[in-house]
Structures are given as structure tokens and as C-alpha cells.
C-alpha positions as CSV (number, residue, x, y, z in Angstrom):
1,M,-43.5,-45.9,76.8
2,A,-40.1,-47.5,77.7
3,T,-41.1,-50.3,80.1
4,N,-37.6,-51.6,80.5
5,A,-35.7,-48.3,80.1
6,K,-34.6,-48.1,83.7
7,T,-33.5,-51.8,83.7
8,V,-31.3,-51.1,80.6
9,T,-29.7,-47.9,81.7
10,E,-29.3,-48.3,85.5
11,G,-26.0,-50.2,85.4
12,I,-24.4,-48.4,82.5
13,N,-21.4,-46.2,83.4
14,L,-21.7,-42.7,82.2
15,R,-18.7,-43.3,80.0
16,Y,-21.1,-45.1,77.7
17,W,-24.1,-42.9,77.8
18,Q,-24.0,-39.3,79.0
19,D,-27.0,-37.2,79.8
20,G,-27.8,-35.1,76.8
21,A,-24.9,-36.4,74.7
22,Y,-24.8,-39.3,72.3
23,F,-21.9,-40.9,70.5
24,K,-20.7,-39.0,67.5
25,S,-21.3,-41.5,64.7
26,W,-22.7,-42.1,61.3
27,Y,-26.2,-43.1,62.0
28,P,-28.8,-44.6,59.5
29,V,-31.9,-42.6,59.7
30,C,-34.1,-43.9,56.9
31,L,-34.2,-45.9,53.7
32,S,-33.4,-44.1,50.5
33,T,-36.8,-45.1,49.2
34,E,-38.5,-43.2,52.0
35,L,-37.3,-39.8,50.7
36,A,-39.8,-39.0,48.0
37,P,-39.2,-35.8,45.9
38,G,-41.2,-32.9,47.2
39,A,-41.8,-34.4,50.6
40,I,-40.3,-33.7,54.1
41,K,-39.7,-36.6,56.5
42,G,-39.5,-36.0,60.2
43,I,-37.2,-38.4,62.2
44,D,-36.6,-38.7,66.0
45,F,-32.8,-38.5,66.4
46,V,-30.5,-38.4,69.4
47,N,-33.3,-37.2,71.7
48,S,-34.2,-34.4,69.3
49,R,-35.7,-34.3,65.8
50,I,-34.5,-33.8,62.3
51,I,-36.0,-33.3,58.9
52,A,-34.9,-35.1,55.7
53,Y,-35.8,-34.2,52.1
54,R,-34.3,-34.1,48.6
55,G,-33.0,-30.9,47.1
56,P,-33.7,-30.0,43.4
57,D,-30.7,-32.1,42.3
58,G,-32.1,-35.1,44.2
59,A,-29.4,-35.1,46.9
60,A,-30.5,-35.8,50.5
61,I,-30.5,-32.8,52.9
62,V,-30.9,-33.3,56.7
63,Q,-31.5,-30.4,59.0
64,S,-32.7,-29.7,62.6
65,A,-36.5,-29.9,62.7
66,Y,-37.5,-27.1,65.0
67,C,-38.1,-23.6,63.7
68,P,-35.9,-20.9,65.4
69,H,-39.0,-18.6,65.6
70,L,-41.2,-20.4,68.1
71,G,-40.1,-24.1,67.7
72,A,-42.7,-25.5,65.4
73,D,-41.9,-28.9,63.9
74,L,-40.8,-28.3,60.3
75,S,-41.6,-31.8,59.3
76,Y,-45.3,-30.7,59.2
77,G,-44.4,-27.9,56.8
78,Q,-44.0,-28.0,53.0
79,L,-41.3,-27.6,50.4
80,V,-41.9,-24.4,48.5
81,E,-39.5,-23.5,45.6
82,G,-37.0,-25.9,47.1
83,Q,-37.2,-24.3,50.6
84,V,-38.7,-25.7,53.8
85,R,-41.7,-23.6,54.8
86,C,-42.7,-23.7,58.5
87,P,-46.4,-24.7,59.1
88,Y,-46.8,-22.1,61.8
89,H,-45.9,-18.7,60.3
90,Y,-44.6,-19.7,56.8
91,W,-41.0,-18.8,57.5
92,R,-38.9,-20.4,54.9
93,F,-35.4,-22.0,55.1
94,D,-33.0,-22.8,52.3
95,A,-30.9,-25.9,51.7
96,G,-28.1,-24.4,53.7
97,G,-30.4,-23.7,56.7
98,A,-30.6,-19.9,56.3
99,C,-33.9,-18.2,56.8
100,A,-34.7,-17.1,53.3
101,H,-38.1,-15.5,53.7
102,V,-40.3,-14.2,56.5
103,P,-43.8,-13.1,55.1
104,S,-44.3,-10.3,57.7
105,L,-40.9,-8.8,56.8
106,G,-41.0,-9.5,53.0
107,R,-37.4,-10.8,53.2
108,G,-35.1,-13.3,54.9
109,L,-33.8,-13.0,58.5
110,P,-30.0,-13.5,58.7
111,T,-30.0,-14.0,62.5
112,A,-32.4,-17.1,62.2
113,S,-31.3,-20.5,60.8
114,I,-31.7,-24.2,61.2
115,Q,-28.7,-26.5,61.4
116,N,-27.5,-28.8,58.6
117,Y,-26.2,-32.2,59.5
118,P,-23.5,-34.0,57.5
119,V,-25.3,-36.5,55.3
120,A,-24.4,-39.4,53.0
121,E,-26.5,-41.8,50.9
122,R,-24.9,-45.3,50.7
123,W,-26.3,-48.9,50.4
124,G,-29.9,-47.7,50.1
125,I,-29.7,-45.8,53.4
126,I,-29.6,-42.1,54.4
127,W,-26.8,-41.7,56.9
128,V,-26.4,-38.7,59.2
129,F,-23.5,-37.8,61.4
130,N,-24.2,-36.6,64.9
131,G,-21.9,-33.5,64.8
132,R,-20.9,-30.5,62.8
133,E,-17.9,-32.1,61.1
134,P,-18.0,-35.8,60.2
135,M,-15.4,-38.2,61.4
136,G,-14.4,-41.6,60.1
137,E,-15.9,-43.4,57.1
138,V,-19.5,-44.1,56.3
139,P,-20.2,-47.8,57.1
140,T,-19.9,-50.2,54.2
141,L,-20.0,-53.8,53.2
142,L,-16.4,-55.1,53.5
143,G,-14.1,-55.1,50.5
144,V,-16.7,-54.3,47.9
145,T,-18.5,-51.4,46.2
146,E,-22.2,-51.1,45.3
147,D,-21.4,-52.1,41.8
148,D,-19.9,-55.4,42.9
149,V,-23.0,-56.8,44.7
150,Y,-26.7,-57.3,44.7
151,F,-27.8,-55.7,48.0
152,Q,-30.9,-54.7,49.9
153,A,-31.5,-52.2,52.7
154,L,-33.8,-53.2,55.6
155,D,-35.8,-51.4,58.2
156,M,-35.9,-53.7,61.2
157,G,-37.9,-51.6,63.6
158,L,-37.6,-50.0,67.0
159,H,-36.0,-51.9,69.9
160,N,-35.9,-51.1,73.7
161,V,-32.1,-51.1,74.3
162,E,-29.2,-48.8,73.7
163,S,-27.8,-49.0,70.2
164,W,-24.2,-50.0,71.3
165,I,-25.2,-53.0,73.4
166,P,-26.2,-55.4,70.6
167,I,-23.0,-54.5,68.7
168,T,-20.9,-55.9,71.5
169,N,-21.9,-59.2,70.0
170,A,-19.3,-58.6,67.3
171,L,-16.5,-59.4,69.8
172,D,-18.3,-61.2,72.5
173,I,-17.0,-64.6,71.5
174,Q,-18.6,-66.5,74.4
175,H,-22.0,-65.2,73.3
176,V,-21.8,-65.9,69.6
177,K,-20.7,-69.5,70.3
178,T,-23.2,-70.3,73.0
179,V,-26.3,-68.4,71.7
180,H,-25.8,-68.1,68.0
181,G,-24.0,-71.4,67.4
182,F,-20.8,-70.0,65.8
183,P,-18.1,-72.7,65.6
184,H,-15.5,-73.0,68.3
185,N,-12.7,-71.7,66.1
186,S,-14.5,-68.3,65.6
187,E,-11.8,-66.3,67.4
188,P,-11.0,-62.8,66.0
189,L,-7.5,-62.6,64.3
190,N,-5.4,-59.5,63.4
191,L,-7.6,-57.3,65.5
192,T,-6.9,-53.6,64.8
193,V,-8.4,-50.7,66.8
194,N,-8.7,-47.4,65.0
195,P,-10.2,-44.1,66.4
196,T,-13.7,-44.8,65.0
197,S,-13.6,-48.5,64.1
198,I,-12.3,-52.0,65.0
199,S,-11.5,-54.5,62.2
200,F,-10.5,-58.1,62.4
201,D,-10.3,-61.4,60.5
202,L,-12.7,-64.1,61.4
203,D,-12.1,-67.6,60.2
204,V,-15.7,-68.8,60.5
205,V,-16.0,-71.6,57.9
206,H,-14.3,-69.4,55.2
207,P,-10.7,-68.2,55.5
208,T,-11.8,-64.9,53.8
209,G,-14.2,-64.1,56.6
210,G,-13.9,-60.8,58.4
211,G,-15.7,-58.1,60.4
212,K,-15.5,-54.4,61.2
213,V,-17.3,-52.4,63.8
214,F,-17.9,-48.8,62.7
215,F,-18.2,-46.4,65.7
216,Q,-20.5,-48.1,68.2
217,N,-23.6,-48.9,66.2
218,T,-22.7,-50.8,63.0
219,F,-21.2,-54.2,62.5
220,S,-20.2,-55.3,59.0
221,M,-19.4,-58.9,58.3
222,R,-18.5,-61.0,55.3
223,D,-18.1,-64.7,54.4
224,M,-19.7,-66.0,57.6
225,Q,-21.4,-69.2,58.4
226,P,-23.8,-70.7,57.3
227,F,-23.4,-69.0,53.8
228,P,-21.0,-69.6,51.0
229,P,-18.2,-67.1,50.3
230,G,-19.4,-63.7,48.9
231,H,-22.2,-63.1,51.3
232,F,-22.5,-60.0,53.5
233,I,-24.5,-58.6,56.4
234,M,-24.4,-55.2,58.1
235,P,-26.7,-54.5,61.1
236,T,-26.8,-50.9,62.1
237,S,-29.0,-48.5,64.1
238,N,-29.6,-45.0,65.2
239,S,-30.5,-43.7,68.7
240,P,-33.8,-41.8,68.6
241,F,-33.9,-41.3,72.3
242,P,-32.4,-42.8,75.5
243,S,-32.7,-46.6,75.9
244,W,-34.0,-47.2,72.4
245,H,-32.5,-47.9,69.0
246,H,-34.0,-48.0,65.5
247,Q,-32.4,-50.9,63.7
248,F,-31.6,-51.0,60.0
249,G,-29.6,-53.5,58.0
250,V,-27.9,-54.2,54.7
251,V,-27.5,-57.6,53.2
252,G,-25.5,-58.3,50.0
253,V,-24.2,-61.0,47.8
254,L,-21.4,-60.8,45.2
255,K,-22.7,-60.7,41.6
256,S,-20.0,-63.1,40.7
257,A,-21.5,-65.6,43.2
258,C,-24.8,-65.4,41.4
259,P,-24.3,-66.9,37.9
260,A,-28.0,-67.2,37.4
261,G,-28.5,-63.5,37.9
262,P,-31.2,-61.6,39.9
263,P,-33.4,-64.6,40.7
264,Q,-30.5,-66.3,42.4
265,A,-29.5,-63.1,44.1
266,E,-33.1,-62.5,45.4
267,A,-33.1,-65.9,47.0
268,A,-29.7,-65.2,48.6
269,L,-30.9,-61.8,49.9
270,I,-34.0,-63.3,51.4
271,G,-31.9,-65.9,53.2
272,L,-29.5,-63.2,54.5
273,A,-32.4,-61.0,55.8
274,G,-33.9,-64.0,57.5
275,Y,-30.5,-64.7,59.1
276,L,-30.3,-61.2,60.5
277,R,-33.8,-61.4,61.9
278,K,-33.0,-64.8,63.5
279,L,-30.0,-63.3,65.3
280,N,-32.2,-60.5,66.6
281,E,-34.8,-63.0,67.8
282,E,-32.2,-65.0,69.6
283,D,-31.0,-61.9,71.4
284,S,-34.3,-60.1,71.9
285,Q,-35.1,-61.0,75.5
286,I,-31.4,-60.9,76.6
287,V,-30.8,-57.3,75.4
288,R,-34.2,-55.9,76.5
289,T,-33.7,-57.0,80.1
290,I,-29.9,-56.7,80.5
291,R,-28.4,-54.5,83.2
292,F,-25.1,-54.2,81.3
293,R,-22.0,-54.2,83.5
294,P,-19.5,-51.7,82.1
295,H,-15.8,-52.1,81.9
296,G,-14.3,-52.0,85.4
297,Q,-17.4,-53.7,86.9
298,A,-17.9,-56.7,84.6
299,K,-16.2,-60.0,85.8
300,L,-14.4,-60.7,82.6
301,V,-12.4,-63.9,81.9
302,K,-9.7,-64.7,79.5
303,E,-12.2,-65.6,76.7
304,D,-13.4,-61.9,77.0
305,R,-10.1,-60.5,75.8
306,A,-11.6,-59.1,72.6
307,L,-14.7,-57.8,74.3
308,A,-12.5,-56.0,76.9
309,I,-10.6,-54.3,74.0
310,M,-14.0,-53.2,72.6
311,L,-15.2,-51.7,75.9
312,D,-12.0,-49.7,76.1
313,Y,-12.6,-48.5,72.6
314,Y,-16.1,-47.4,73.5
315,D,-14.7,-45.4,76.4
316,R,-12.7,-43.3,73.9
317,L,-15.4,-42.6,71.4
318,P,-16.4,-38.9,71.4
319,R,-19.9,-37.7,72.3
320,G,-22.0,-34.8,71.0
321,T,-25.3,-33.1,71.6
322,P,-27.9,-32.4,68.9
323,L,-27.1,-29.4,66.6
324,D,-30.3,-27.6,67.6
């Protein structure tokens, strides 16, 4: 299935990808609109599988997908009285993951359970944290709330490359100038490294421009060329299995920048979505065939100062295995 998988991973130091362990991170796993009431959605996630559904109150619930009895995939089951019913033997699991009913026993089984993942619903996306306890903030458009902007969430498909590699573009200044045509003054300013993010100012056409990398898989950027101030993009992705990522995105425009209302906003969002796809297309062959040279092996030059900081940051991000 993964024609280029070996090419992508051969040169990657195990500090970046470790067998069986993925970055602990907030990952987008599906669009909010994909979680219909009464339905269970199965999703490949960090080389395992999860289920997502809405509880009686409408809140998203995400749990490990394999039944502890014999390992049946619960995404092929049903919701019965708000509980997940396994398709194999009709064992049922409640919103907290506990086995609530075994037909042959006529009761629940306290020693059997499925695992709940931390979950958040923001910007039209269901986000899941790879770990028992969440760290850091859920990715967001910079400096605004959902009430401030017209926004749209995008499913941009499956791509044959590790999720962290395209995000290096955020601070690979040589690349964004040469391939994407960013102006020559597009150097990151006031770069700040935190445990789970890197933020910086970016004077690209507009002095208010800025960017933030969340964990290793999300890059949020505002006021960038070639758009007027008040425009936002946020590419993000999850890691379904090694050497692949499923990309999502959020695009937004300030309501105050759209005096004509929704019709003007719709045109702006279409333009922003097209811009994200254009960036992907420009990078497609490069990232699918790269044998990425990690920190310590790459021949970096002075223009790579910000990229070197980013690679050091990647080294320190924690990893975790699936909860099942």
C-alpha cells in the first residue's frame, strides 16, 4: 500500500519516529459534521483504531475500537441506549468505557473495559489527544475565537509522508521563499519555544502576521500573503499509521473584514482553501520522495537557524503508544 514508505522513513532518526510510539499531540480525527447522532465512526489512529460517536448530550466521545473480549472492531457495532454494542457477542460499553452488559452474564463485567481518549471539538473538527492526560492547548486560529470569524474545516485527504515533515515548512525559510514564493523579508521574529508549541511573528506583507506550530502536526498562520489582514489558515493532520498522514485544515476570515457578510466571506474562504491546496500541490512530490535528514545529519547553513531550533524542539516532544 505504501509505495514510498521505505523512502520516507529510512533516513529518519528514531528521535522523530519510534517503533510503536507516536508523538503525544492533539490530532484532528474527523470533521464535526461526520459525527451523526446515533452512529459510530471508526478511524485509523496512531497505528491502531478508535471509535467516535456522540453521547446523549451531543458531546463527542472517542474510545479504543477493539473489544476486550476477542478484539472485534466496535465501529461495526451499534449504539444501544447510549452504549456501544459489540457486533460479535453484543457486549456493551458505556460512555466511560466500562463494560455495562454481557448478555450471557445478564450484567456488566467490571474487569473488561475500553479506553477513553481526551477529546475536544473546536473549529469544526474533532480533536483527540494521543495519551491518557492531555498536554498543551487544542490548536486554534491565532488571536481569535470562533465568534470572531467565518471559518470552514476541510478534509484534505491521505498523504504518504510522516505528519511532522510538511510542518517543518513553518520555519524552513529557504523552502518557503524558493518554492512558495514568500517575500525575502519573511524571517521569523520573536521566536518563542514552549514545551508543546513554537510561536513567532512573521512580517509577510502585513506587520500583524504571525505563526504558531502546535506540537508537531499543526501550523496556524494569520495575515499572510497574498491576502489582506484578517485571513487565517491552519493545516493540521493525524497519523493513522507509519509513513502516512491524514490532513485536515481550517480557513477563516474576520467577520469585521467582510462588511458584505456571508457572500463575501464565502468567497474569501474559497480562496483560502484553494491557497492551502496550492501549497500542498507545490510540496507533493518533494515530501513524498524525501529521505529526511534529521538534526545532526543535515548540512544546515545559517539561513536554517529557525529550522534547527524546530528540529531540537521535535527531539524533546514526548511520545506515546495507543491506549489499547
